[in-house]
N, C-alpha and C positions, 0 to 999 in steps of 0.2 A: 395561710389557711387553705388547705386543699379541699376540692369538691368531695373527695371520698370521706373526709371528716363529717361532712353534712349528712351523709347517709349512715353514719355510725351512731347508734343509739347511746352507747356509752359516752361518747363525746358530749352529747346534749345533757345527759344526766349529771355529768361533772360540771358543765358550764352554767346550767340554769338551776334556779330554785325549783322545788316541786310545783309551785303555782305557775311559774314561767314555762316550765316544761309542759304542763297541762294545756296551757293556752297556745304556746308557739308550736309545739310538736303534735298535740292531740286535738287541735282546733277548738279549744275551749274558749270561754269568754269570762271576763270578770264581771262582777255585779256593778251596775251603774253607780256612779258617785263614790266609788271606793278606790279606784286606781290612782297611782301616784301623779299622773299628769292631767286628769280630767279638768282641773281648775288651775293649771300652771300656764302662765303667760310671759315667762322670761324669754328674752331673745336667745336664739340658738338654733341648732340643728338636731333633729330627732333621728337617731341612728337605729338600725335594726339591732335588737337585743342579741340575735344569734351570730351576726357576722360583721356588725359595725358599718354596714352600708348606709350612707346618708339617704334617708327616705323622705322626710318632710322638713320644712323650715318653719320657724315660728311666725313669719309674716303671712303664712297661709292658714294659720290656726284660728279658729273662731269658736265661740260658745254656742253650740247647737242646742243646749238645754237637755241633751240626752244622757249626760253622765259619763261620757267617754270622750277622750281627746278627739277633736274633729278638725279636719283640714279640707280645704277646697281643691287642692291639687298636690301631687307628690313633687318632691324636689326635682325629679327627672322622670318622665313617663316610663323610661326603660327600666327603672328599678322595681317596679310593681308588676306583678302578674295577676290577671283577673281570671277567676274560675267560677263557673256556674255552681251554685250551692242550692240543692233542693232538700236539705235536711230540715227536720222539724216541720214538714208540710209547707214550706215557703219556697219561693223563688227569689234568691238573692245573688249578689255578686260578691264572692269572697275575694279578698286581696291578700297576696302572699309576697314575701320578699323574693324577687326573681333570682337572687344570688344563692340563698341558702334554703329557700322553701318554707321559711317560718310563716305560720299563720299570723296575720296582722289584725284582721277584722273584716269589715265589709264596706262597699261603696254604694251610696244611694243617690238618687237624682233629685234630692230636695235641698241641695246646698245653695249657698249664696253666689252672686256674680263674682268673678267673671265666668266660672265654669258650670255653675248649677249643680256641682257635685258635693257630696259629703262623705269623705273618707272617715268612717267611724272606727277608730283604732284602739285596741287594748293597750293600756299603759304597760302591761307586762311584756309586750312585744317590742317596745321601743325604749331608748335611753337618750335623755336630753343632754347634749353637749352644749352647755351655756357659753355665750359669747362674752 
């Protein structure tokens, strides 16, 4: 997969469902408690829906009660890019896949130990590869 594909809208329109496209490429969000993985606790690795980059592992997933898959750290800090998000009159930190730029969700500072972080991720942005 070349980086130029990641900048080609037709690539994304073919690869993703309309809902995945809205979330991953247009920075949308899914309604809480509706995504495929909000209540999934099988062992495995969560890959980027756009490029299959390993983003999170099941051993860092926890139930935050927010209705979205939540993790206290990425599989590797280098796979996530953080961006200041001031949309909707809020100050939040957006997280995107560093490899393909897909919108994943946001990170908050109200998570559990050991990091104190809560990566609140859209199910439409990830794909669970079960062990």
